[in-house]
TIRO-169585 format. One record per residue (C-alpha): x, y, z; residue number from 1. Coordinates in pm, 1 decimal. Each point is the difference from the previous one (the first is absolute). Example, Ala and Ser with C-alpha at 12.3 -4.5 7.8 and 13.67 -1.06 7.14 Angstrom:
! residues 2
east|north|up|num
1230.0|-450.0|780.0|1 $
137.0|344.0|-66.0|2 $
This chain:
! residues 300
east|north|up|num
27581.6|27479.0|22379.5|1 $
193.5|245.2|-219.1|2 $
278.7|-254.2|-40.6|3 $
-254.8|-250.5|-133.4|4 $
-163.1|245.0|-240.9|5 $
37.5|-104.8|-361.9|6 $
-175.1|210.9|-261.3|7 $
-258.4|122.4|248.2|8 $
-74.7|-345.7|139.2|9 $
103.4|-179.9|316.2|10 $
150.6|-330.6|-111.7|11 $
37.0|-262.5|268.0|12 $
53.3|-374.7|10.2|13 $
-219.7|-156.3|269.9|14 $
123.5|-353.3|-66.1|15 $
353.2|118.3|78.5|16 $
-57.2|256.4|275.9|17 $
-290.9|-141.8|201.4|18 $
180.1|-324.7|96.3|19 $
294.2|210.1|121.0|20 $
-235.7|225.2|195.2|21 $
-180.1|-287.2|170.8|22 $
332.9|-171.5|68.7|23 $
117.3|317.3|175.2|24 $
-317.5|13.1|209.9|25 $
33.9|-366.8|89.6|26 $
364.4|32.0|107.4|27 $
-79.1|297.2|225.5|28 $
-295.5|-167.2|171.9|29 $
137.5|-354.4|15.2|30 $
377.6|40.0|19.6|31 $
20.1|345.1|157.7|32 $
234.1|132.7|-271.0|33 $
-64.9|223.3|-299.3|34 $
214.5|-147.0|-275.0|35 $
-122.8|264.9|-244.8|36 $
-48.0|-224.0|-300.3|37 $
-129.4|310.5|-176.1|38 $
309.2|196.6|107.2|39 $
345.7|-150.7|-61.7|40 $
144.7|214.6|280.5|41 $
-180.3|-202.7|267.3|42 $
133.5|-250.5|252.1|43 $
169.1|-287.9|-188.9|44 $
-178.8|-332.5|19.3|45 $
293.5|-187.5|-147.3|46 $
-206.8|-86.7|-306.2|47 $
-114.3|237.2|-271.8|48 $
-372.6|58.8|-8.8|49 $
-17.9|-160.9|-342.4|50 $
143.2|-323.4|139.4|51 $
-257.8|-8.0|279.2|52 $
-279.8|61.3|-248.7|53 $
137.6|-263.1|-236.3|54 $
21.3|-257.0|279.8|55 $
-363.9|66.6|91.1|56 $
-109.8|-13.6|-365.2|57 $
192.0|-323.0|-67.5|58 $
-141.0|-165.2|311.1|59 $
-356.1|97.2|-88.5|60 $
21.2|-93.7|-368.5|61 $
172.3|-329.2|67.9|62 $
-240.2|-89.2|281.5|63 $
-296.5|70.0|-226.1|64 $
138.8|-247.2|-250.5|65 $
77.2|-255.1|272.1|66 $
-364.1|7.1|113.2|67 $
-94.8|-141.2|-340.7|68 $
218.2|-300.9|81.3|69 $
-164.6|-63.4|336.7|70 $
-96.5|-351.2|-111.9|71 $
369.1|-69.5|-69.4|72 $
181.4|166.5|294.0|73 $
331.5|-173.9|-69.7|74 $
22.3|199.1|-324.4|75 $
34.7|324.2|198.6|76 $
310.4|-105.4|194.5|77 $
332.8|175.2|-37.7|78 $
182.1|-303.5|-134.5|79 $
89.3|-151.9|-335.5|80 $
-176.9|-29.4|-239.7|81 $
-290.8|209.4|131.5|82 $
213.6|310.1|60.3|83 $
76.6|12.8|-371.6|84 $
-350.2|142.4|-37.7|85 $
57.9|380.6|-11.8|86 $
-314.2|73.4|203.7|87 $
94.9|-244.7|276.8|88 $
352.4|142.0|-1.5|89 $
-142.0|352.3|22.0|90 $
-215.1|-91.1|300.8|91 $
288.5|-150.7|196.5|92 $
236.2|282.5|-97.0|93 $
-248.6|259.0|125.6|94 $
-61.7|-187.8|324.8|95 $
374.2|-41.6|66.8|96 $
60.3|369.6|-60.9|97 $
-284.7|96.5|234.1|98 $
141.4|-237.7|261.8|99 $
339.6|171.3|-21.7|100 $
-153.4|346.9|23.2|101 $
-215.8|-87.0|300.3|102 $
285.2|-183.0|175.8|103 $
211.4|312.7|-38.1|104 $
-275.7|219.6|144.2|105 $
-48.0|-235.6|296.8|106 $
375.2|-24.3|62.3|107 $
34.6|379.0|1.6|108 $
-286.8|36.6|246.8|109 $
143.2|-263.7|236.4|110 $
337.8|175.9|-7.8|111 $
-172.3|330.5|73.2|112 $
-182.1|-151.0|298.3|113 $
323.1|-144.3|137.6|114 $
176.3|335.9|-25.6|115 $
-291.9|170.9|173.5|116 $
-5.3|-267.9|275.1|117 $
-377.1|25.7|30.0|118 $
-2.1|376.9|55.7|119 $
-172.9|81.7|-328.6|120 $
-324.7|-156.3|-118.7|121 $
-118.2|81.7|-350.3|122 $
-369.7|40.4|-56.5|123 $
-23.6|-196.1|-323.3|124 $
-133.4|-338.7|-99.7|125 $
342.4|-160.9|-41.2|126 $
91.7|76.4|361.3|127 $
-321.7|-165.9|119.8|128 $
79.0|-313.9|-200.8|129 $
365.7|-43.2|97.9|130 $
-93.6|-270.5|252.7|131 $
-101.4|-236.4|-282.2|132 $
220.0|-280.8|-125.3|133 $
231.4|119.4|-283.0|134 $
-183.3|-195.0|-270.8|135 $
-341.9|122.6|116.1|136 $
124.5|358.7|24.5|137 $
149.8|-10.9|-348.2|138 $
-320.1|-149.0|-140.8|139 $
-208.2|278.6|154.0|140 $
228.1|271.0|-140.2|141 $
-18.2|-151.2|-348.6|142 $
-379.2|-9.2|26.6|143 $
-6.1|365.3|107.2|144 $
231.0|105.4|-284.1|145 $
-213.1|-174.9|-262.0|146 $
-346.8|73.4|137.8|147 $
82.1|353.8|110.4|148 $
175.3|124.4|-311.7|149 $
-88.6|-159.4|-332.1|150 $
-364.7|-78.6|74.4|151 $
-57.0|341.2|161.3|152 $
149.4|178.8|-300.6|153 $
-223.0|-206.7|-229.0|154 $
-308.8|91.4|203.0|155 $
90.6|371.6|-6.8|156 $
50.6|-13.0|-377.5|157 $
-341.2|-157.5|-60.1|158 $
-174.4|241.0|236.1|159 $
154.5|302.8|-174.8|160 $
-91.5|-150.3|-336.9|161 $
-366.6|-36.7|93.5|162 $
-5.6|349.4|152.9|163 $
134.6|142.2|-327.5|164 $
-281.6|-176.5|-187.6|165 $
-263.2|143.8|236.0|166 $
61.9|375.5|49.2|167 $
-318.7|44.3|205.6|168 $
121.8|-260.3|249.6|169 $
343.5|160.1|-1.4|170 $
-158.9|336.5|83.3|171 $
-174.1|-148.8|305.0|172 $
326.7|-155.5|117.8|173 $
182.4|331.4|-39.7|174 $
-274.2|184.9|186.6|175 $
31.7|-241.8|292.8|176 $
379.8|37.4|6.6|177 $
-26.4|380.1|-20.5|178 $
-256.3|2.8|282.1|179 $
256.8|-170.1|223.5|180 $
212.5|313.1|-37.9|181 $
339.4|-173.9|13.6|182 $
176.7|-312.3|-112.3|183 $
-116.7|-309.1|194.7|184 $
252.9|-80.4|272.4|185 $
-189.9|-193.6|266.5|186 $
-253.9|-281.5|24.8|187 $
-256.7|264.0|98.2|188 $
68.4|179.1|-330.6|189 $
-40.6|-322.2|-197.2|190 $
-329.5|-70.5|175.8|191 $
-138.2|322.2|-149.5|192 $
72.7|-114.6|-355.8|193 $
-294.0|-237.2|-32.4|194 $
-60.2|73.3|-370.1|195 $
368.1|-59.1|-77.0|196 $
-37.0|-333.0|179.6|197 $
-300.4|-92.1|-215.5|198 $
196.9|72.4|-317.8|199 $
294.2|-208.4|121.5|200 $
-223.8|-294.5|89.4|201 $
-179.0|22.4|-335.0|202 $
331.8|-1.2|-187.4|203 $
109.9|-302.0|205.2|204 $
-327.7|-173.4|-83.5|205 $
43.3|59.9|-372.5|206 $
372.9|-70.2|-15.4|207 $
117.2|-193.9|308.4|208 $
383.3|-17.9|22.1|209 $
-30.7|-354.3|136.3|210 $
-269.5|-214.2|-160.1|211 $
30.9|-298.0|233.8|212 $
140.6|-116.6|333.4|213 $
168.5|-330.8|73.3|214 $
-52.5|-133.1|353.2|215 $
99.1|-334.0|151.6|216 $
-258.8|-178.5|212.2|217 $
162.5|-66.0|340.4|218 $
-269.7|-238.5|126.9|219 $
-278.7|-213.1|-147.8|220 $
-283.1|235.5|-91.8|221 $
-347.8|-25.0|-147.4|222 $
-90.7|293.7|-224.5|223 $
-333.8|22.4|-179.2|224 $
-54.5|-371.4|58.8|225 $
336.8|-101.5|-143.6|226 $
280.2|-150.5|208.6|227 $
339.7|168.4|-35.7|228 $
285.7|-213.1|140.8|229 $
293.1|146.0|190.6|230 $
276.4|119.0|-232.9|231 $
-233.0|82.2|-290.2|232 $
87.8|323.7|-181.8|233 $
-320.3|198.1|-57.7|234 $
-12.9|265.2|-273.9|235 $
-241.2|285.0|73.8|236 $
-103.2|177.3|-320.9|237 $
-119.2|361.5|18.0|238 $
-96.7|91.4|-354.0|239 $
-344.7|-160.1|-23.2|240 $
-92.2|135.2|341.6|241 $
85.5|355.4|-105.2|242 $
-196.8|37.1|-324.1|243 $
-371.4|1.7|-72.2|244 $
-178.4|-324.6|-79.0|245 $
-93.1|143.7|-339.9|246 $
374.7|21.7|-76.0|247 $
78.5|-356.3|100.1|248 $
39.3|52.8|372.8|249 $
-202.7|-123.1|291.6|250 $
-137.7|144.5|322.1|251 $
270.4|31.9|263.7|252 $
-49.7|-170.2|336.8|253 $
234.5|-1.6|297.6|254 $
79.2|-364.6|80.2|255 $
291.7|44.4|241.3|256 $
58.8|289.7|239.2|257 $
346.5|156.3|-6.2|258 $
-53.1|223.5|301.5|259 $
278.3|-166.1|198.2|260 $
253.5|-20.0|-281.3|261 $
251.5|266.0|104.2|262 $
213.0|-64.1|-307.1|263 $
-286.0|90.1|-233.2|264 $
-69.1|316.2|198.6|265 $
364.4|107.9|-27.0|266 $
3.4|-66.2|-373.8|267 $
-324.7|193.6|-44.5|268 $
151.9|300.2|177.0|269 $
320.0|-22.9|-205.3|270 $
-204.2|-4.0|-319.3|271 $
-267.8|261.4|68.2|272 $
174.9|271.7|203.7|273 $
242.5|102.6|-279.7|274 $
-296.6|-8.3|-239.4|275 $
-188.8|262.6|200.7|276 $
298.3|232.2|35.1|277 $
139.8|-30.3|-353.6|278 $
-332.9|38.2|-178.4|279 $
-95.8|294.5|222.7|280 $
330.3|171.8|-84.7|281 $
-27.6|-58.3|-374.9|282 $
-367.5|89.6|-32.4|283 $
41.1|303.5|224.4|284 $
302.1|136.6|-185.6|285 $
-96.4|-75.1|-358.9|286 $
-310.4|86.0|-198.5|287 $
-75.8|-213.1|-303.2|288 $
-124.2|176.2|-310.7|289 $
-72.3|-189.0|-324.2|290 $
342.3|-55.4|-153.8|291 $
189.5|184.2|275.9|292 $
85.8|-2.3|367.2|293 $
38.0|337.9|170.2|294 $
123.5|85.2|348.7|295 $
-299.1|65.3|226.0|296 $
-80.9|332.3|163.3|297 $
-8.5|-153.8|344.4|298 $
204.1|197.9|252.5|299 $
176.9|-166.0|288.7|300 $
């Protein structure tokens, strides 16, 4: 903290540091390696952290633009003249870069497994997915990189922002973290942070990192009296379901159960677990005072 002190204030850049932090957490839990994006002395990934972040940002920004052209899908292809559009070019550039990064990660893991001749089994998500076809495996890794880093960092930023606006809520969060007596390290620890969970869910309700889902109907379906043919892409919008009716929303009702969707469960864990730990660390170690942030008195 002393190294960050400038004129009696702690100056930090959450939009720069939080994505690197969540990317580190994701790589440890998913890939089994700590690439230390926040520490240049870490294990080399083969790509600078800025390039990984830029690939994710380009893919997200370009994809967001491409969604607006959903009625004209041919205009999003990576071919002349559509790729003259800078946003379409950005999307395909980001996706190609992510493909190269993930292919390199997969290739390194396969080589490691061959050298070990089955004697060593890593306990990470990548090892459990190595049986998938190369294209499916790469697609899953790209999804994890995007959903587990950028969106998680965004959610943390919003949660900290709302906590700074509500000191009385922040005090309750800090009291719960202090009552734990140590930094959360296990699922049992996280289960004791129920108030932290409420704050995270409220921040996600107010500022969801993903405002809609796109799903393809795999068989003819009737939903709310309407027939949906096979192959139809269905957009599920969250915003109106997450705000009060007086603010233009509407009462939320579950229409489809996602209890058996393992992919959604994995993504939920990738998103929320770093939220618990990071927010608990920051709130426990820093005390916000109007105009200043001071190190807390909490002893470890």
